[in-house]
TORNUMI-831913 format. One line per field, with one value per residue (C-alpha): residue number from 1; x negated, y, z. Coordinates in Angstrom, 2 decimals. Each point is the difference from the previous one (the first is absolute). Example, Ala and Ser with C-alpha at 12.3 -4.5 7.8 and 13.67 -1.06 7.14 Angstrom:
BEGIN
i	[1	2]
c1	[-12.30	-1.37]
c2	[-4.50	3.44]
c3	[7.80	-0.66]
***
This chain:
BEGIN
i	[1	2	3	4	5	6	7	8	9	10	11	12	13	14	15	16	17	18	19	20	21	22	23	24	25	26	27	28	29	30	31	32	33	34	35	36	37	38	39	40	41	42	43	44	45	46	47	48	49	50	51	52	53	54	55	56	57	58	59	60	61	62	63	64	65	66	67	68	69	70	71	72	73	74	75	76	77	78	79	80	81	82	83	84	85	86	87	88	89	90	91	92	93	94	95	96	97	98	99	100	101	102	103	104	105	106	107	108	109	110	111	112	113	114	115	116	117	118	119	120	121	122	123	124	125	126	127	128	129	130	131	132	133	134	135	136	137	138	139	140	141	142	143	144	145	146	147	148	149	150	151	152	153	154	155	156	157	158	159	160	161	162	163	164	165	166	167	168	169	170	171	172	173	174	175	176	177	178	179	180	181	182	183	184	185	186	187	188	189	190	191	192	193	194	195	196	197	198	199	200	201	202	203	204	205	206	207	208	209	210	211	212	213	214	215	216	217	218	219	220	221	222	223	224	225	226	227	228	229	230	231	232	233	234	235	236	237	238	239	240	241	242	243	244	245	246	247	248	249	250	251	252	253	254	255	256	257	258	259	260	261	262	263	264	265	266	267	268	269	270	271	272	273	274	275	276	277	278	279	280	281	282	283	284	285	286	287	288	289	290	291	292	293	294	295	296	297	298	299	300	301	302	303	304	305	306	307	308	309	310	311	312	313	314	315	316	317	318	319	320	321	322	323	324	325	326	327	328	329	330	331	332	333	334	335	336	337	338	339	340	341	342	343	344	345	346	347	348	349	350	351	352	353	354	355]
c1	[-2.79	2.35	3.45	2.80	2.24	-0.68	2.43	2.82	0.86	3.28	-0.39	2.71	-1.03	2.72	-0.04	3.50	1.87	4.05	0.91	-1.32	-3.21	0.70	-1.37	-3.23	-3.30	-3.28	-2.45	2.76	-1.36	-3.32	-0.21	1.62	-1.11	-3.69	1.16	0.73	-3.32	-1.37	1.45	-0.94	-3.26	-0.86	2.16	-2.68	-3.13	1.78	0.20	-4.24	-0.68	-1.18	1.70	0.68	3.57	2.18	2.29	3.52	-0.97	-0.63	3.69	0.05	-3.22	1.44	3.13	-2.19	-2.33	3.44	1.27	-3.87	-0.26	3.68	-0.33	-3.41	0.63	2.89	-1.60	-3.37	2.27	1.81	-3.15	-1.95	1.52	3.57	-0.43	3.21	2.03	-0.55	2.34	2.51	3.31	3.59	3.63	-0.16	-2.33	-2.82	0.58	-3.79	-2.52	-2.17	2.16	0.69	-2.03	1.56	-2.27	-3.60	-0.20	-3.28	-3.35	-2.76	-2.93	3.42	1.04	-3.83	0.22	3.25	-1.59	-2.81	1.67	2.66	-3.25	-1.09	3.03	-0.59	-3.29	0.95	1.79	3.62	1.42	1.02	3.74	-2.04	-0.78	-3.40	-1.94	-2.01	-1.44	-1.85	-2.96	-2.59	2.57	-2.92	0.74	3.51	-0.99	-1.47	2.35	2.58	-2.19	-0.19	3.63	1.37	-1.70	2.96	2.05	-2.02	-0.17	4.19	0.47	-1.98	1.72	3.35	-1.63	-0.25	3.63	1.14	-2.36	-1.18	-3.30	-0.73	-3.25	-1.68	0.77	-2.19	1.89	2.51	3.78	-0.58	-3.74	-1.75	-0.78	-1.43	2.97	-0.12	0.88	3.16	3.14	1.40	3.61	-0.40	-2.98	2.97	1.61	-3.87	-0.54	-3.73	-0.37	-2.41	1.71	0.23	2.54	0.42	3.13	1.10	-0.66	1.62	3.45	-0.34	-0.27	3.65	1.68	-0.24	1.11	2.72	1.06	-0.23	0.24	2.89	1.65	-2.94	-1.35	-3.10	-3.11	-0.85	3.52	-0.09	-3.11	0.22	2.98	-1.49	-1.95	1.98	2.43	-4.03	-0.19	3.17	-0.68	2.11	0.51	0.08	-3.20	-1.40	0.78	-0.92	-3.79	-0.19	1.57	-2.89	-2.93	-1.16	0.26	-1.39	-4.22	-2.03	-0.78	-2.79	2.03	-1.92	1.93	-0.39	-3.61	0.13	1.54	-2.49	-2.69	1.62	2.08	-2.53	-4.05	0.69	1.16	-2.28	-2.62	1.17	0.42	-3.63	-0.81	2.15	-1.01	-2.75	0.69	-0.72	-0.40	3.41	1.15	-1.99	1.97	2.34	-3.59	0.47	3.58	-0.41	-3.69	1.75	3.98	-1.56	-2.45	2.17	2.82	-2.35	-0.76	3.60	1.37	-2.36	2.42	3.59	1.59	-0.35	2.71	2.18	-0.41	-3.96	-0.53	-1.42	-2.13	-2.65	-3.46	-2.91	2.23	1.32	4.28	0.89	0.54	-4.05	-1.00	1.79	-0.91	-3.81	0.17	1.24	-3.81	-1.95	2.07	-0.19	-3.63	-0.89	1.67	-1.16	-3.65	0.87	1.80	-2.87	-2.82	2.28	0.58	1.48	2.46	0.62	3.44	2.53	-1.39	2.74	-2.03	-0.24	1.68	1.63	-1.18]
c2	[-31.76	1.07	-0.65	0.89	0.66	3.40	0.88	2.50	2.29	0.03	2.11	2.29	4.26	-0.03	-1.97	0.63	1.83	1.15	0.26	1.81	1.50	0.30	-2.00	-0.52	0.19	-2.63	3.53	2.15	-2.50	-0.88	3.67	-0.02	-2.21	1.57	3.18	-3.09	-1.86	4.08	0.99	-3.40	0.58	3.68	-0.56	-2.73	1.93	2.79	-2.48	-0.83	3.36	0.30	3.34	2.67	0.16	-1.09	-2.98	1.57	2.17	-2.68	-0.16	3.96	-0.79	-2.54	1.74	3.44	-2.47	-2.29	3.59	0.55	-3.76	0.39	3.63	-0.60	-3.26	1.94	2.68	-0.90	-2.55	2.93	2.18	-3.00	-2.09	1.41	3.76	0.02	-0.84	3.07	1.78	-2.56	0.74	-1.91	0.42	-3.23	-0.89	0.85	2.48	0.17	-1.98	0.67	-1.26	-2.99	-3.15	-2.45	2.21	-1.27	-0.26	1.36	0.49	-1.48	3.50	2.44	-2.17	0.45	3.61	0.32	-2.44	2.37	2.36	-1.43	-0.93	3.73	0.81	-2.86	1.24	2.52	-1.63	0.52	2.51	-1.61	1.44	3.33	0.88	-0.97	-2.04	-3.11	-2.75	1.41	-1.48	0.38	-0.32	-2.38	-2.11	-0.25	-0.87	-2.83	-1.13	-0.03	-1.74	-2.92	-0.33	-0.06	-2.40	-2.90	2.31	0.09	-3.49	-0.55	2.51	-1.90	-2.63	1.96	1.01	-3.92	-1.21	3.27	-1.55	3.76	0.90	-3.32	-1.39	-0.72	-2.27	-3.68	-1.63	0.66	-2.06	-3.30	-0.30	-1.65	1.77	-0.53	-0.92	3.32	1.70	1.82	0.13	3.50	0.42	4.15	-0.08	0.52	3.17	1.58	2.01	-2.24	-1.26	-2.74	-3.17	-2.06	-1.91	-2.28	-1.20	-1.91	1.22	3.26	-1.36	-2.22	3.13	1.60	-2.84	0.15	3.56	-1.08	-2.37	1.14	3.88	0.43	3.33	2.06	1.85	1.26	-2.03	1.11	-0.34	-3.53	-1.03	1.53	-1.52	-3.91	1.00	1.07	-3.16	-1.71	1.66	-1.25	-3.37	-3.23	-1.88	3.02	1.17	-3.41	-0.30	3.40	-0.50	-3.26	1.59	2.70	-1.34	-1.32	4.20	1.62	0.36	-1.40	3.88	-0.15	0.98	2.66	2.02	-3.16	0.44	3.35	-1.10	-1.91	2.30	2.95	-1.61	-2.32	0.86	4.01	-0.88	-2.17	2.17	3.14	-1.69	-1.34	3.97	0.93	-2.44	2.05	4.25	1.59	3.25	1.62	-0.54	-2.99	-2.58	2.68	-0.12	-4.50	-0.09	2.60	-1.44	-3.45	0.34	1.59	-2.79	-2.65	2.49	-0.46	-2.93	-0.74	1.42	-1.63	-3.14	2.81	1.61	4.09	1.50	0.27	4.19	-0.57	-2.90	1.08	2.34	-1.65	2.22	-2.45	-2.49	0.50	1.05	3.05	-2.17	-0.96	3.95	0.66	-3.05	1.25	3.46	-1.42	-1.76	2.52	2.73	-3.31	0.16	3.56	1.14	-3.12	1.20	3.36	-1.64	-1.77	3.25	1.93	-2.31	0.56	-1.77	-3.73	-0.88	-3.13	-3.25	-2.85	-2.63	1.99	0.22	2.89	1.40]
c3	[-2.76	-2.87	0.02	-2.74	3.44	1.75	2.50	-1.24	2.30	1.02	3.50	1.21	1.03	2.22	3.29	0.65	-3.12	1.12	-3.59	-3.64	0.96	3.21	3.17	2.42	-2.39	1.24	-1.36	2.65	2.28	-0.25	0.28	3.78	0.87	-0.72	1.46	3.61	-0.41	-0.16	2.80	2.06	-1.02	1.37	2.92	1.16	-0.90	1.85	3.09	-0.07	0.01	-4.31	-0.25	1.57	-1.32	2.70	-0.05	0.43	-2.63	-2.25	-1.33	-0.98	-2.07	-1.95	-0.58	-1.25	-1.70	-2.21	-1.19	-1.17	-1.74	-1.71	-1.53	-0.83	-1.70	-1.93	-0.82	-1.00	-2.03	-1.91	-0.44	-1.45	-1.70	-0.90	0.04	-2.19	2.85	1.12	-2.36	-0.23	1.57	0.21	1.23	2.31	3.49	0.69	-2.96	-0.70	-1.51	2.48	2.56	-2.05	1.80	-2.72	-3.09	0.71	3.83	1.94	-0.21	2.52	-0.95	0.87	3.46	0.54	0.17	1.77	2.55	0.49	0.57	2.34	1.77	0.72	1.44	2.64	0.66	1.51	2.13	2.04	2.15	3.87	1.48	0.54	-3.45	0.44	-3.09	1.78	-1.83	-2.30	-2.33	-3.08	-2.54	-1.45	2.43	-0.22	-3.74	1.10	1.74	-2.51	-2.01	2.48	0.50	-3.75	-1.75	1.22	-1.80	-3.29	-0.18	0.44	-2.63	-2.49	1.65	-1.34	-3.53	-0.68	1.25	-2.32	-3.07	-0.90	-0.02	-2.42	-0.29	-3.16	-2.43	0.75	-2.74	-3.13	0.50	-0.74	0.53	2.90	2.79	3.59	3.13	1.71	-2.81	-0.63	-1.78	0.19	-1.52	0.39	-2.33	-2.53	1.18	1.30	-2.92	-0.66	-3.31	0.87	-1.32	-3.12	-0.82	-2.77	-1.72	1.22	3.91	-1.75	-0.70	3.24	2.06	-1.75	0.47	4.19	-0.55	-2.00	2.13	3.41	-0.91	-2.76	0.86	-0.21	-2.52	0.34	0.39	3.24	0.94	-0.69	1.65	3.11	0.10	-0.64	2.81	1.91	0.37	-0.41	3.63	1.27	-0.13	-0.07	-3.32	-2.46	1.69	-0.55	-3.67	-1.11	1.45	-2.09	-3.03	1.01	1.31	-3.65	-1.34	2.79	0.63	2.67	2.43	3.13	2.84	0.57	2.61	2.76	-1.61	1.37	3.08	1.42	-0.68	1.16	2.96	1.15	-1.73	0.65	3.61	1.03	-1.14	1.77	3.73	-0.33	-0.58	2.06	3.21	0.94	0.90	-2.90	-1.15	-0.34	-3.82	-0.34	-0.58	-2.72	-1.50	-0.63	-0.85	-2.25	-2.18	0.58	-0.62	-2.94	-1.18	0.61	-2.28	-2.43	-0.54	0.96	-3.53	-2.07	-0.26	0.28	-2.95	-0.41	0.56	-3.16	-0.60	0.33	-2.13	-1.86	1.68	1.82	0.30	-0.40	0.79	3.34	0.70	1.47	3.89	-0.54	-0.93	3.37	1.57	-0.94	0.73	3.53	0.79	-1.14	2.29	2.84	-0.71	-0.04	3.02	1.98	-0.78	1.63	2.80	0.72	-0.68	2.01	3.23	2.75	3.28	-1.64	0.93	0.04	-0.19	0.38	1.87	3.22	2.63	1.32	2.73]
***
């Protein structure tokens, strides 16, 4: 039932805060827990005979894969979304814009490439004490293993996106208009760079009053808005009053981050584990990952705003992320057809117990 009241997002990106901009962030925790779950899943699958990757080398494999995710994700973000960072240098740490994780972040498609390279390294096996390499596996099978292990982390990452108030959803209702109860008002829209909110003169004056009252020392709009958002996230009586002041002047949006958390952390997981229950040709599970993730990502992004640098560029109505995801679907389908035509020895099958 439509209502004028909706949840004003007031969650802090910090689980524990030590100082100005320093602390343990939910986003970092999501990555850490996601990697831990992936490690436990891979250990369990190795124990059940799903993979020839030795159980005692799963930790080694995880270190390489973590490096692939972080390096690939950052490189992918810079190359796809912010190539200008390659030319940004400063006298303060980390000295190079490409290494400044507070400028942008990481791109999923780049992280995927990094994981694929890390999977190739794992597929080569591991040297024992005598220098003999053991536990080699087909690269496509390793990608099947990683596909099964990574989906809980993908879902947790989207939950962290919601907590951070980033990757905003599209508007359901403009300020002051009735909206469904499940909509969310994100104060981050004040600094997101998107020009999709329509406020009348009275609402604009009310917003200016909130900024002037709680951030009188700030000389710029973005500075004042960022300070007010920070105070809101700190909670307490001040946070409550700011939420009351912002509620009538914020738009109501789709919580698209939570949609994607459900798609990637629940639906994708269910599909892959059903496919992987029986032994399959190496690469089949990975292809299903590409096709299913791509379709779900294309669907979810219809509820999400495009990145600001691509807000005016949506060929055929699709965003940059949707086109990349559509390419994943096509690549997965083509490779799957090739694998099935080529044939070979089936591997895996978590439904069977190791002999």
